[in-house]
VOBA-1610 file (N, C-alpha, C; in pm, whole numbers, padded with zeros to 5 digits, always signed):
BEGIN
Met+06633+09453+07485Met+06704+09327+07465Met+06842+09354+07405Thr+06942+09284+07454Thr+07076+09300+07402Thr+07103+09200+07290Leu+07209+09223+07216Leu+07254+09130+07114Leu+07352+09033+07180Arg+07334+08904+07161Arg+07419+08805+07225Arg+07418+08676+07144Tyr+07507+08584+07179Tyr+07506+08454+07112Tyr+07563+08347+07203Trp+07524+08224+07174Trp+07579+08106+07239Trp+07627+08011+07131Thr+07720+07923+07166Thr+07764+07822+07071Thr+07743+07684+07129Ala+07740+07584+07040Ala+07729+07444+07081Ala+07803+07358+06980Gly+07846+07242+07025Gly+07910+07148+06935Gly+08048+07106+06982Glu+08095+06994+06929Glu+08225+06939+06962Glu+08314+06937+06837Ser+08444+06930+06860Ser+08540+06937+06751Ser+08515+06831+06644His+08486+06708+06686His+08461+06599+06592His+08316+06553+06598Gly+08226+06639+06646Gly+08084+06608+06647Gly+08020+06631+06511Lys+07889+06618+06506Lys+07819+06631+06377Lys+07825+06773+06321Ala+07813+06872+06409Ala+07807+07010+06362Ala+07841+07105+06474Leu+07866+07229+06437Leu+07884+07338+06531Leu+07771+07437+06509Leu+07720+07494+06617Leu+07603+07581+06611Leu+07629+07712+06685Ala+07572+07819+06633Ala+07568+07946+06706Ala+07424+07996+06704Met+07371+08034+06820Met+07238+08093+06830Met+07253+08240+06861Val+07218+08326+06765Val+07231+08470+06779Val+07094+08528+06815Asp+07088+08596+06927Asp+06962+08651+06976Asp+06974+08803+06984Gly+06864+08874+06952Gly+06864+09019+06962Gly+06912+09089+06836Phe+06923+09016+06725Phe+06965+09077+06598Phe+06844+09150+06539Pro+06859+09276+06499Pro+06744+09354+06453Pro+06681+09301+06325Ala+06553+09328+06309Ala+06481+09290+06188Ala+06516+09385+06073Gly+06499+09335+05952Gly+06511+09420+05835Gly+06649+09430+05775Val+06742+09346+05820Val+06878+09348+05765Val+06889+09239+05658Gln+06916+09278+05537Gln+06939+09180+05431Gln+07077+09118+05452Ile+07083+08987+05462Ile+07210+08921+05489Ile+07245+08825+05376Glu+07373+08800+05363Glu+07424+08704+05266Glu+07515+08606+05338Thr+07514+08481+05294Thr+07602+08383+05356Thr+07743+08388+05296Ala+07756+08440+05174Ala+07888+08442+05109Ala+07994+08516+05192Pro+07966+08636+05246Pro+08068+08703+05327Pro+08104+08624+05454Ile+08007+08551+05509Ile+08036+08468+05626Ile+08130+08355+05586Asp+08102+08293+05472Asp+08188+08184+05423Asp+08329+08232+05395Val+08343+08356+05348Val+08476+08413+05326Val+08555+08416+05456Glu+08491+08461+05564Glu+08559+08466+05694Glu+08592+08325+05744Leu+08503+08230+05719Leu+08529+08092+05761Leu+08648+08034+05686Arg+08660+08066+05557Arg+08775+08018+05480Arg+08903+08083+05529Arg+08897+08212+05560Arg+09016+08280+05611Arg+09060+08220+05744Arg+08964+08185+05827Arg+08997+08121+05955Arg+09071+07989+05935Gln+09038+07918+05829Gln+09105+07790+05801Gln+09241+07808+05736Gly+09271+07930+05692Gly+09394+07954+05618Gly+09507+08005+05706Gly+09607+08061+05640Gly+09726+08110+05708Gly+09833+08003+05712Tyr+09956+08043+05693Tyr+10067+07949+05686Tyr+10090+07883+05822Gly+10108+07751+05820Gly+10135+07677+05944Gly+10020+07595+05996Arg+09908+07595+05924Arg+09792+07517+05968Arg+09815+07369+05941Gly+09736+07283+06009Gly+09755+07139+06003Gly+09658+07069+05910Gly+09655+06935+05920Gly+09578+06851+05829Gly+09428+06867+05839Arg+09377+06909+05955Arg+09231+06922+05970Arg+09174+07019+05869Gln+09251+07123+05837Gln+09200+07225+05745Gln+09189+07175+05602Arg+09258+07064+05572Arg+09245+07005+05438Arg+09125+06912+05430Ile+09070+06878+05546Ile+08951+06792+05550Ile+08824+06875+05544Glu+08820+06981+05623Glu+08700+07062+05634Glu+08695+07169+05523Thr+08575+07196+05477Thr+08549+07310+05389Thr+08431+07384+05451Asp+08461+07472+05544Asp+08356+07531+05628Asp+08267+07626+05550Thr+08138+07601+05557Thr+08036+07692+05504Thr+07923+07699+05605Val+07854+07812+05607Val+07748+07832+05705Val+07611+07807+05644Glu+07520+07757+05724Glu+07379+07744+05687Glu+07297+07821+05790Val+07212+07910+05743Val+07124+07986+05832Val+06994+07907+05847Leu+06968+07859+05968Leu+06856+07769+05990Leu+06727+07841+06030Thr+06739+07954+06098Thr+06621+08023+06150Thr+06641+08174+06146Gly+06533+08247+06168Gly+06540+08392+06188Gly+06548+08476+06063Val+06533+08413+05944Val+06547+08486+05818Val+06433+08448+05724Trp+06383+08546+05652Trp+06281+08523+05549Trp+06319+08604+05427His+06331+08538+05312His+06376+08604+05189His+06506+08681+05212Asn+06600+08616+05282Asn+06734+08671+05310Asn+06731+08796+05398Thr+06620+08819+05466Thr+06607+08937+05553Thr+06576+08892+05695Thr+06647+08948+05792Thr+06628+08907+05930Thr+06490+08947+05981Leu+06436+08865+06072Leu+06300+08885+06123Leu+06297+08945+06264Gly+06413+08955+06327Gly+06416+08999+06467Gly+06410+08885+06565Ser+06387+08765+06516Ser+06384+08645+06600Ser+06522+08580+06601Pro+06546+08483+06693Pro+06679+08421+06702Pro+06725+08360+06569Ile+06853+08380+06541Ile+06914+08329+06418Ile+07006+08213+06454Ala+06978+08095+06399Ala+07062+07978+06422Ala+07157+07959+06304Leu+07286+07951+06332Leu+07388+07930+06230Leu+07450+07792+06251Gln+07468+07718+06143Gln+07523+07584+06152Gln+07640+07565+06056Val+07745+07501+06106Val+07858+07458+06023Val+07876+07308+06045Ile+07865+07232+05938Ile+07878+07086+05946Ile+08025+07048+05956Asn+08055+06949+06040Asn+08189+06892+06049Asn+08201+06773+05953Lys+08284+06787+05852Lys+08308+06672+05763Lys+08385+06563+05836Asp+08470+06602+05930Asp+08551+06506+06004Asp+08476+06456+06128Tyr+08348+06423+06109Tyr+08265+06373+06220Tyr+08304+06229+06252Lys+08354+06207+06371Lys+08394+06073+06412Lys+08397+06058+06565Leu+08324+06146+06632Leu+08333+06153+06778Leu+08307+06018+06844Glu+08203+05946+06797Glu+08166+05820+06862Glu+08271+05712+06843Arg+08361+05728+06745Arg+08462+05626+06718Arg+08595+05656+06787Leu+08606+05771+06848Leu+08733+05812+06909Leu+08749+05756+07050Asp+08870+05715+07082Asp+08900+05666+07217Asp+08930+05783+07310Asp+08930+05755+07439Asp+08967+05857+07536Asp+09120+05867+07542Leu+09168+05977+07600Leu+09310+05995+07625Leu+09341+05961+07770Thr+09456+05907+07796Thr+09496+05874+07933Thr+09610+05962+07982Arg+09678+06032+07888Arg+09793+06115+07925Arg+09763+06260+07890Pro+09721+06341+07987Pro+09680+06479+07958Pro+09794+06562+07898Arg+09756+06654+07809Arg+09852+06739+07740Arg+09870+06871+07815Pro+09994+06902+07855Pro+10017+07032+07922Pro+09973+07148+07833Gly+09913+07248+07897Gly+09866+07365+07823Gly+09722+07356+07779His+09664+07235+07781His+09523+07215+07749His+09442+07204+07878Gly+09311+07192+07864Gly+09224+07173+07979Gly+09206+07026+08015Asp+09288+06937+07957Asp+09268+06793+07974Asp+09261+06751+08120Leu+09367+06779+08195Leu+09374+06733+08334Leu+09273+06806+08421Thr+09269+06939+08410Thr+09179+07017+08495Thr+09034+06979+08469Gly+08996+06967+08341Gly+08857+06935+08308Gly+08818+06796+08349Ala+08909+06699+08331Ala+08878+06561+08369Ala+08855+06550+08519Ile+08933+06626+08597Ile+08913+06623+08742Ile+08787+06700+08780Lys+08766+06816+08719Lys+08647+06897+08752Lys+08518+06820+08726Tyr+08508+06756+08608Tyr+08384+06689+08571Tyr+08384+06540+08603Leu+08496+06490+08662Leu+08506+06350+08702Leu+08474+06256+08586Gly+08522+06296+08466Gly+08489+06219+08347Gly+08608+06207+08253Pro+08582+06171+08128Pro+08689+06147+08032Pro+08753+06277+07982Ile+08879+06268+07946Ile+08948+06380+07883Ile+08882+06414+07750Arg+08836+06311+07679Arg+08775+06334+07548Arg+08661+06434+07556Gly+08582+06427+07662Gly+08470+06519+07677Gly+08513+06663+07696Ile+08635+06683+07746Ile+08687+06818+07766Ile+08748+06871+07637Leu+08837+06793+07579Leu+08911+06845+07463Leu+08821+06870+07343Glu+08713+06793+07329Glu+08625+06811+07214Glu+08552+06945+07218Arg+08518+06991+07338Arg+08448+07119+07350Arg+08545+07235+07367Ala+08659+07209+07433Ala+08757+07315+07455Ala+08836+07347+07329Ser+08830+07261+07229Ser+08905+07280+07106Ser+08874+07413+07039Ala+08976+07471+06973Ala+08957+07595+06899Ala+08868+07576+06777Arg+08833+07454+06745Arg+08737+07429+06637Arg+08605+07501+06666Glu+08573+07520+06795Glu+08450+07590+06836Glu+08445+07732+06784Thr+08562+07793+06761Thr+08564+07932+06716Thr+08509+07949+06575Thr+08490+07837+06504Thr+08429+07845+06371Thr+08299+07923+06375Val+08212+07888+06470Val+08082+07955+06474Val+08087+08089+06547Arg+08193+08113+06625Arg+08210+08249+06675Arg+08246+08343+06561Val+08326+08294+06467Val+08357+08372+06348Val+08230+08395+06266Ala+08147+08291+06253Ala+08023+08305+06177Ala+07932+08411+06240Ala+07920+08410+06373Ala+07837+08509+06442Ala+07894+08650+06422Gly+08026+08664+06428Gly+08087+08794+06406Gly+08070+08843+06264Ala+08081+08750+06169Ala+08065+08788+06028Ala+07921+08829+05999Leu+07826+08768+06068Leu+07686+08811+06057Leu+07672+08952+06113Ala+07730+08977+06230Ala+07721+09109+06293Ala+07784+09217+06206Arg+07888+09182+06131Arg+07954+09281+06046Arg+07862+09331+05935Gln+07765+09250+05896Gln+07671+09295+05794Gln+07578+09402+05850Leu+07555+09399+05981Leu+07481+09507+06046Leu+07570+09631+06059Leu+07696+09612+06101Leu+07787+09725+06116Leu+07804+09802+05985Ala+07806+09728+05874Ala+07826+09792+05743Ala+07716+09892+05712Lys+07596+09870+05764Lys+07484+09963+05741Lys+07509+10098+05806Phe+07606+10103+05898Phe+07638+10228+05968Phe+07779+10277+05932Gly+07835+10220+05826Gly+07966+10263+05779Gly+08081+10219+05867Ile+08061+10114+05947Ile+08165+10066+06039Ile+08236+09946+05975Gln+08369+09953+05969Gln+08449+09849+05907Gln+08550+09792+06005Val+08583+09664+05989Val+08673+09594+06081Val+08781+09522+06002Ile+08904+09526+06050Ile+09013+09451+05989Ile+09103+09395+06099Gly+09150+09272+06078Gly+09246+09211+06170Gly+09368+09164+06093Tyr+09485+09165+06159Tyr+09608+09124+06093Tyr+09710+09086+06200Val+09816+09020+06157Val+09922+08974+06247Val+10029+09084+06257Val+10071+09116+06380Val+10175+09218+06399Val+10303+09159+06458Glu+10297+09036+06505Glu+10418+08969+06554Glu+10394+08819+06549Leu+10498+08744+06506Leu+10485+08598+06498Leu+10620+08535+06530Gly+10621+08450+06633Gly+10744+08384+06672Gly+10855+08480+06710Gly+10820+08596+06763Gly+10918+08695+06802Gly+10958+08791+06692Ile+10912+08769+06569Ile+10941+08859+06458Ile+10834+08968+06454Lys+10873+09092+06474Lys+10779+09204+06473Lys+10756+09249+06329Leu+10631+09271+06294Leu+10591+09303+06158Leu+10537+09446+06151Asp+10577+09517+06050Asp+10543+09658+06037Asp+10393+09676+06010Val+10336+09782+06067Val+10197+09820+06042Val+10198+09959+05980Pro+10194+09969+05847Pro+10201+10100+05782Pro+10076+10182+05806Asp+10093+10312+05813Asp+09981+10404+05833Asp+09914+10429+05698Leu+09819+10342+05666Leu+09752+10346+05536Leu+09601+10342+05553Pro+09525+10387+05453Pro+09378+10373+05459Pro+09339+10226+05474Leu+09222+10203+05531Leu+09177+10067+05558Leu+09174+09982+05432Ala+09130+10036+05321Ala+09122+09959+05197Ala+09260+09909+05154Glu+09362+09992+05173Glu+09498+09950+05137Glu+09551+09846+05235Arg+09514+09860+05362Arg+09552+09758+05461Arg+09489+09624+05426Leu+09364+09627+05384Leu+09297+09504+05344Leu+09369+09437+05226Arg+09411+09518+05130Arg+09480+09463+05013Arg+09609+09394+05054Leu+09686+09458+05141Leu+09811+09399+05188Leu+09785+09272+05269Arg+09690+09278+05361Arg+09659+09162+05445Arg+09619+09041+05361Asp+09534+09064+05262Asp+09484+08953+05181Asp+09589+08898+05085Ala+09697+08974+05063Ala+09807+08925+04977Ala+09912+08848+05056Ser+09901+08851+05189Ser+10001+08788+05275Ser+09959+08648+05316Glu+10051+08553+05310Glu+10021+08416+05352Glu+10012+08404+05504Ile+10064+08503+05575Ile+10055+08499+05721Ile+09957+08604+05774Tyr+09888+08674+05683Tyr+09787+08775+05718Tyr+09847+08896+05789Ser+09966+08937+05746Ser+10026+09058+05801Ser+10018+09170+05699Leu+10062+09290+05738Leu+10067+09404+05646Leu+10209+09429+05598Asp+10300+09338+05629Asp+10441+09353+05597Asp+10484+09239+05504Leu+10444+09250+05377Leu+10466+09141+05282Leu+10613+09103+05267Ser+10702+09199+05288Ser+10845+09172+05270Ser+10898+09070+05370Arg+10824+09044+05479Arg+10870+08951+05582Arg+10805+08814+05573Asp+10715+08793+05477Asp+10643+08666+05467Asp+10738+08546+05460Glu+10837+08552+05371Glu+10926+08437+05352Glu+11007+08407+05478Glu+11051+08511+05546Glu+11125+08494+05671Glu+11040+08424+05776Val+10915+08467+05789Val+10825+08407+05887Val+10791+08263+05849Lys+10763+08239+05721Lys+10731+08104+05675Lys+10848+08008+05703Gln+10970+08054+05682Gln+11086+07971+05708Gln+11094+07936+05857Leu+11066+08033+05943Leu+11065+08008+06087Leu+10959+07904+06123Ile+10841+07915+06063Ile+10734+07818+06091Ile+10777+07679+06046Asp+10838+07669+05928Asp+10884+07539+05877Asp+10988+07477+05971Glu+11084+07557+06014Glu+11190+07507+06102Glu+11134+07463+06237Thr+11038+07540+06286Thr+10977+07507+06415Thr+10897+07377+06404Gly+10824+07360+06293Gly+10749+07237+06272Gly+10838+07115+06265Lys+10952+07126+06198Lys+11047+07014+06187Lys+11102+06977+06323Ala+11111+07076+06412Ala+11162+07050+06547Ala+11054+06995+06640Gly+10931+06980+06588Gly+10821+06930+06670Gly+10765+07031+06766Asp+10789+07160+06738Asp+10747+07265+06830Asp+10639+07351+06764Thr+10593+07456+06835Thr+10486+07543+06786Thr+10522+07690+06814Leu+10447+07781+06751Leu+10473+07924+06763Leu+10347+08002+06798Gly+10367+08112+06870Gly+10258+08205+06898Gly+10287+08342+06836Gly+10206+08440+06874Gly+10226+08573+06818Gly+10124+08673+06869Ile+10122+08789+06806Ile+10031+08897+06845Ile+09951+08942+06724Val+09821+08962+06743Val+09734+09009+06635Val+09674+09143+06675Glu+09638+09221+06574Glu+09577+09353+06599Glu+09448+09363+06520Val+09348+09424+06580Val+09219+09451+06514Val+09194+09601+06518Arg+09148+09653+06406Arg+09119+09796+06393Arg+08976+09811+06344Val+08898+09894+06412Val+08759+09921+06375Val+08746+10069+06343Glu+08700+10099+06222Glu+08687+10238+06178Glu+08541+10274+06153Gly+08509+10403+06166Gly+08374+10451+06141Gly+08284+10448+06262Leu+08340+10426+06380Leu+08259+10417+06502Leu+08207+10553+06545Pro+08081+10561+06584Pro+08029+10687+06638Pro+08074+10708+06782Phe+08062+10828+06830Phe+08082+10855+06972Phe+07980+10774+07055Gly+08020+10734+07174Gly+07925+10692+07275Gly+07877+10549+07276Leu+07945+10457+07207Leu+07911+10315+07226Leu+07976+10268+07355Gly+07900+10195+07436Gly+07946+10160+07570Gly+07903+10266+07669Thr+07944+10250+07795Thr+07906+10347+07898Thr+08007+10342+08012His+08013+10453+08086His+08101+10461+08203His+08028+10422+08331Thr+07896+10397+08323Thr+07813+10396+08444Thr+07824+10270+08528Gln+07859+10157+08468Gln+07876+10033+08544Gln+07996+09956+08490Trp+08068+09890+08579Trp+08193+09823+08541Trp+08171+09717+08434Asp+08059+09646+08440Asp+08038+09536+08346Asp+07978+09583+08213Leu+07954+09713+08198Leu+07900+09766+08073Leu+08004+09846+07994Lys+08121+09868+08053Lys+08226+09941+07982Lys+08269+09860+07859Leu+08275+09926+07744Leu+08302+09854+07620Leu+08442+09795+07617Asp+08540+09865+07674Asp+08675+09808+07674Asp+08680+09678+07755Gly+08608+09675+07867Gly+08603+09553+07948Gly+08534+09439+07875Arg+08427+09470+07805Arg+08353+09365+07733Arg+08435+09312+07615Ile+08505+09401+07547Ile+08590+09356+07438Ile+08703+09269+07492Ala+08764+09311+07601Ala+08873+09233+07660Ala+08825+09094+07700Gln+08706+09086+07758Gln+08653+08955+07798Gln+08628+08866+07678Ala+08569+08923+07572Ala+08539+08844+07453Ala+08667+08793+07386Val+08770+08877+07384Val+08895+08837+07320Val+08970+08737+07407Met+08974+08758+07538Met+09043+08665+07626Met+08976+08527+07627Ala+08848+08523+07592Ala+08777+08395+07589Ala+08809+08313+07465Val+08884+08369+07371Val+08929+08292+07254Val+09041+08198+07298Gln+09034+08073+07255Gln+09132+07974+07295Gln+09274+08022+07267Ala+09363+08005+07365Ala+09507+08033+07357Ala+09542+08181+07364Ile+09445+08270+07382Ile+09477+08412+07401Ile+09514+08435+07548Lys+09629+08495+07571Lys+09680+08513+07707Lys+09694+08659+07748Gly+09665+08751+07658Gly+09674+08893+07693Gly+09601+08979+07593Val+09541+09089+07641Val+09467+09183+07555Val+09508+09324+07594Glu+09528+09410+07493Glu+09554+09550+07521Glu+09482+09637+07419Ile+09447+09757+07462Ile+09376+09853+07377Ile+09460+09979+07366Gly+09476+10028+07243Gly+09560+10146+07222Gly+09704+10117+07257Leu+09766+10204+07336Leu+09904+10181+07379Leu+09918+10058+07467Gly+09812+10025+07539Gly+09817+09908+07625Gly+09925+09919+07732Phe+10008+09815+07744Phe+10111+09813+07848Phe+10215+09922+07830Glu+10234+09967+07707Glu+10330+10074+07683Glu+10291+10202+07756Ala+10161+10223+07779Ala+10115+10343+07850Ala+10172+10349+07992Ala+10199+10233+08050Ala+10252+10230+08187Ala+10398+10272+08192Arg+10464+10276+08077Arg+10607+10307+08073Arg+10633+10454+08039Arg+10528+10531+08010Arg+10545+10669+07966Arg+10488+10767+08068Cys+10529+10893+08056Cys+10467+11001+08133Cys+10330+11033+08072Gly+10245+11094+08153Gly+10109+11125+08107Gly+10106+11212+07984Ser+10202+11304+07972Ser+10205+11394+07856Ser+10233+11319+07727Gln+10288+11197+07738Gln+10320+11115+07622Gln+10215+11008+07596Val+10109+11009+07677Val+10007+10904+07667Val+09873+10960+07619His+09825+11064+07683His+09688+11110+07659His+09679+11191+07528Asp+09569+11173+07458Asp+09552+11231+07325Asp+09492+11371+07333Pro+09564+11474+07289Pro+09509+11610+07290Pro+09381+11618+07206Ile+09296+11716+07238Ile+09169+11734+07166Ile+09173+11866+07091His+09148+11858+06960His+09137+11977+06875His+08998+11978+06812Tyr+08962+12089+06751Tyr+08833+12095+06682Tyr+08853+12149+06541Asp+08795+12078+06444Asp+08801+12117+06303Asp+08659+12114+06248Glu+08600+12231+06233Glu+08459+12240+06191Glu+08434+12170+06058Ser+08533+12167+05971Ser+08515+12105+05840Ser+08495+11953+05849Lys+08523+11895+05966Lys+08511+11749+05983Lys+08397+11712+06077Gln+08302+11802+06096Gln+08193+11772+06188Gln+08096+11667+06136His+08105+11635+06007His+08018+11529+05952His+08091+11396+05938Thr+08209+11385+05999Thr+08281+11258+06008Thr+08250+11194+06144Pro+08291+11069+06166Pro+08266+11008+06298Pro+08323+11085+06415Thr+08426+11167+06391Thr+08484+11244+06502Thr+08399+11363+06542Leu+08300+11399+06460Leu+08216+11518+06480Leu+08300+11646+06482Gly+08421+11638+06430Gly+08510+11754+06426Gly+08611+11755+06539Tyr+08594+11668+06639Tyr+08687+11662+06752Tyr+08805+11572+06714Glu+08909+11634+06665Glu+09022+11561+06610Glu+09130+11537+06715Arg+09201+11425+06701Arg+09312+11392+06790Arg+09438+11370+06705Pro+09548+11434+06739Pro+09672+11410+06663Pro+09729+11271+06687Thr+09690+11207+06799Thr+09732+11070+06829Thr+09609+10989+06869Asn+09624+10858+06872Asn+09515+10770+06917Asn+09569+10667+07015Asn+09641+10716+07116Asn+09699+10627+07216Asn+09593+10556+07299Ala+09475+10616+07311Ala+09366+10553+07386Ala+09303+10438+07309Gly+09334+10426+07181Gly+09278+10317+07101Gly+09129+10330+07077Gly+09078+10454+07078Gly+08938+10477+07044Gly+08841+10462+07159Leu+08891+10440+07281Leu+08803+10421+07397Leu+08852+10505+07515Glu+08760+10577+07575Glu+08788+10651+07698Glu+08671+10632+07793Ala+08702+10593+07918Ala+08600+10570+08021Ala+08497+10466+07977Gly+08540+10369+07898Gly+08451+10262+07856Gly+08361+10296+07740Met+08387+10412+07672Met+08302+10457+07562Met+08388+10489+07440Thr+08332+10468+07321Thr+08403+10506+07199Thr+08408+10658+07190Asn+08521+10709+07137Asn+08542+10855+07133Asn+08555+10910+06991Gly+08506+10834+06892Gly+08509+10882+06754Gly+08636+10846+06679Gln+08738+10797+06750Gln+08863+10754+06688Gln+08855+10604+06654Pro+08942+10554+06567Pro+08944+10410+06539Pro+08973+10329+06665Leu+08903+10219+06680Leu+08925+10126+06790Leu+09043+10035+06753Val+09140+10023+06843Val+09259+09940+06816Val+09277+09842+06932Val+09268+09714+06902Val+09278+09607+07002Val+09389+09511+06959Arg+09473+09470+07054Arg+09574+09367+07027Arg+09557+09250+07122Ala+09591+09131+07073Ala+09579+09009+07153Ala+09703+08924+07135Ala+09752+08869+07246Ala+09869+08782+07244Ala+09823+08637+07249Lys+09866+08560+07150Lys+09830+08418+07142Lys+09951+08332+07178Lys+09934+08241+07272Lys+10044+08153+07308Lys+10065+08048+07198Pro+10181+07982+07196Pro+10201+07872+07102Pro+10100+07761+07128Ile+10063+07690+07023Ile+09967+07579+07036Ile+10020+07477+07136Ser+09931+07427+07220Ser+09971+07339+07330Ser+10005+07197+07285Thr+09945+07151+07176Thr+09971+07015+07129Thr+10103+07012+07052Leu+10200+06940+07103Leu+10332+06935+07042Leu+10358+06798+06981Arg+10414+06798+06859Arg+10451+06671+06795Arg+10565+06604+06872Lys+10644+06686+06939Lys+10747+06635+07030Lys+10694+06658+07171Pro+10618+06562+07227Pro+10537+06589+07347Pro+10620+06622+07471Leu+10557+06700+07561Leu+10615+06730+07691Leu+10586+06614+07787Glu+10645+06623+07904Glu+10622+06520+08006Glu+10480+06529+08060Ser+10424+06413+08094Ser+10291+06407+08154Ser+10285+06285+08245Val+10162+06251+08284Val+10139+06138+08373Val+10024+06056+08319Asn+10035+05926+08322Asn+09924+05838+08286Asn+09822+05840+08400Leu+09700+05884+08371Leu+09600+05898+08477Leu+09560+05765+08538Ala+09574+05656+08464Ala+09536+05523+08516Ala+09643+05468+08609Thr+09771+05484+08570Thr+09879+05424+08649Thr+09950+05524+08738Lys+09931+05655+08710Lys+10000+05764+08779Lys+10151+05762+08754Gln+10193+05690+08651Gln+10334+05682+08615Gln+10368+05789+08512Pro+10493+05838+08513Pro+10532+05940+08414Pro+10535+05883+08272Glu+10478+05958+08179Glu+10478+05923+08037Glu+10476+06052+07957Ser+10504+06042+07828Ser+10492+06158+07741Ser+10344+06189+07718Ala+10312+06317+07696Ala+10174+06357+07672Ala+10122+06296+07542Glu+09990+06286+07531Glu+09926+06239+07408Glu+09948+06341+07297Tyr+09935+06295+07172Tyr+09942+06385+07058Tyr+09817+06369+06974Glu+09746+06481+06953Glu+09632+06484+06864Glu+09669+06576+06748Arg+09628+06540+06628Arg+09662+06619+06509Arg+09644+06769+06535Ser+09744+06849+06497Ser+09739+06991+06532Ser+09818+07074+06430Asp+09819+07206+06455Asp+09891+07300+06371Asp+10029+07329+06432Val+10118+07383+06350Val+10243+07437+06402Val+10221+07581+06448Cys+10139+07654+06372Cys+10113+07794+06403Cys+09974+07832+06354Ala+09895+07891+06441Ala+09760+07934+06404Ala+09738+08081+06438Val+09847+08159+06437Val+09835+08302+06467Val+09753+08373+06361Ser+09771+08335+06234Ser+09692+08396+06127Ser+09543+08372+06150Ala+09509+08249+06184Ala+09369+08217+06213Ala+09319+08296+06332Ala+09404+08314+06432Ala+09365+08392+06551Ala+09328+08535+06514Ser+09397+08592+06413Ser+09364+08729+06372Ser+09222+08736+06318Val+09177+08630+06250Val+09041+08626+06196Val+08940+08610+06310Ile+08972+08523+06403Ile+08880+08497+06515Ile+08864+08623+06601Val+08976+08684+06638Val+08971+08805+06722Val+08899+08918+06648Glu+08926+08931+06520Glu+08859+09031+06437Glu+08707+09018+06448Asn+08659+08897+06441Asn+08514+08876+06439Asn+08449+08879+06576Val+08520+08838+06682Val+08460+08853+06815Val+08455+09000+06855Val+08555+09078+06813Val+08550+09222+06838Val+08433+09285+06762Ala+08414+09243+06637Ala+08303+09296+06557Ala+08170+09269+06625Phe+08154+09151+06683Phe+08028+09120+06749Phe+08007+09209+06871Glu+08110+09233+06950Glu+08095+09318+07068Glu+08063+09462+07030Val+08121+09508+06920Val+08089+09644+06872Val+07943+09650+06827Ala+07897+09546+06756Ala+07758+09542+06712Ala+07664+09536+06832Arg+07705+09464+06934Arg+07625+09455+07057Arg+07609+09594+07120Ala+07719+09669+07127Ala+07712+09804+07182Ala+07630+09897+07093Leu+07637+09874+06963Leu+07561+09957+06869Leu+07411+09942+06890Val+07363+09819+06907Val+07219+09800+06926Val+07174+09847+07064Glu+07263+09845+07161Glu+07227+09898+07292Glu+07214+10050+07288Lys+07291+10112+07202Lys+07284+10258+07189Lys+07163+10302+07107Phe+07133+10230+06998Phe+07031+10277+06904Phe+06909+10185+06891Gly+06900+10083+06975Gly+06785+09994+06970Gly+06807+09879+06874Asn+06726+09772+06888Asn+06748+09657+06800Asn+06618+09593+06752Asp+06507+09666+06756Asp+06384+09609+06700Asp+06396+09596+06548Ser+06442+09703+06483Ser+06454+09699+06337Ser+06568+09788+06291Leu+06623+09756+06174Leu+06730+09836+06116Leu+06682+09978+06089Ala+06560+09993+06036Ala+06509+10127+06003Ala+06504+10216+06125Glu+06458+10161+06238Glu+06450+10240+06361Glu+06590+10274+06411Met+06682+10178+06404Met+06820+10204+06445Met+06882+10318+06364Gln+06863+10312+06233Gln+06922+10415+06147Gln+06863+10552+06173Ala+06733+10557+06201Ala+06670+10685+06232Ala+06724+10743+06362Arg+06740+10658+06462Arg+06794+10703+06591Arg+06940+10745+06577His+07013+10673+06495His+07153+10707+06471His+07165+10846+06409Gln+07082+10875+06309Gln+07086+11006+06244Gln+07043+11116+06339Leu+06942+11089+06422Leu+06898+11189+06520Leu+07008+11217+06621Phe+07076+11112+06667Phe+07185+11130+06762Phe+07296+11216+06702Leu+07334+11189+06577Leu+07440+11266+06513Leu+07401+11413+06502Lys+07276+11436+06467Lys+07227+11575+06455Lys+07234+11647+06590Met+07187+11581+06694Met+07187+11642+06826Met+07330+11662+06879Ala+07420+11565+06848Ala+07558+11575+06895Ala+07629+11693+06827Arg+07600+11717+06700Arg+07663+11831+06630Arg+07613+11964+06685Glu+07488+11965+06732Glu+07427+12088+06780Glu+07456+12113+06928Arg+07517+12016+06993Arg+07542+12029+07137Arg+07628+12152+07170
//
């Protein structure tokens, strides 16, 4: 059985739900780290009024006994304080950039039914599922961090520092970047853009450290880990591009400037690299759909939010006459939040690959298989 999840719920419905299936038994879990990720998702400079209404916390409804997973499906719930779905009217003027028009025509129904489910509010429980998966990854020494590397065209420095120091910088930044000296400049841009009735996008990066060799496989196209990560990240609302390692830059260089040389250092055979060191990590930790012992590096491009306070042109679906698009309460910039969402969906895909490699009946069995694999790999 693989590790997977589904979500349910509407933006202004009673609650949002995630059903996690295939999570191994025997993992002691805490809700506090999940709530931390939910709060981070609501934060970041440029967020709108909805975040002042909601105080997202998770409730684990099933699959746990005495804070320990049972191996059965785990249901996660986040209550919507701003529950008012039944009182909301439909929209008649679809908003460009949203699924309003396409969904209303596809389902031959109201725009409201599309926007409530298509809303990025749904990512709340995707973050919860990822934060749950991270508690499994931690048992194997795997750590994940996400941060903003570009916002509104301003490129932000990513210093070559240990993960703990990157975390300290990220958590001190109001925009969730590692370049604190640029915070005020970026905040000013967000303020000016908001006053103009416009929105901003950006690029986020996720780094996963401590990965063993061999998560994922080369044997089938739909099982390659890079492909699965790309699909999971592209499925996040407003993400328009994904790259791993050098990404598109690899297409602009000669092969000698792209591929990572392989060295061997016997003193490092008990690290995730097994001693196979690389002076560069242009591959971003993945080769042929499998992890190669190097840190996994994923970037995602987020478009500006589609809901504009200064609306674009649209059409009234009832009269077919030109009108300005509808406006629903929104953010000026949610790139910081996107870094949290992408961070956690990547974490879930890594955890999924981990249980496929080492089994998912129980944590104890997984850890035993992990240790046996490391021993055999060193002796190869």
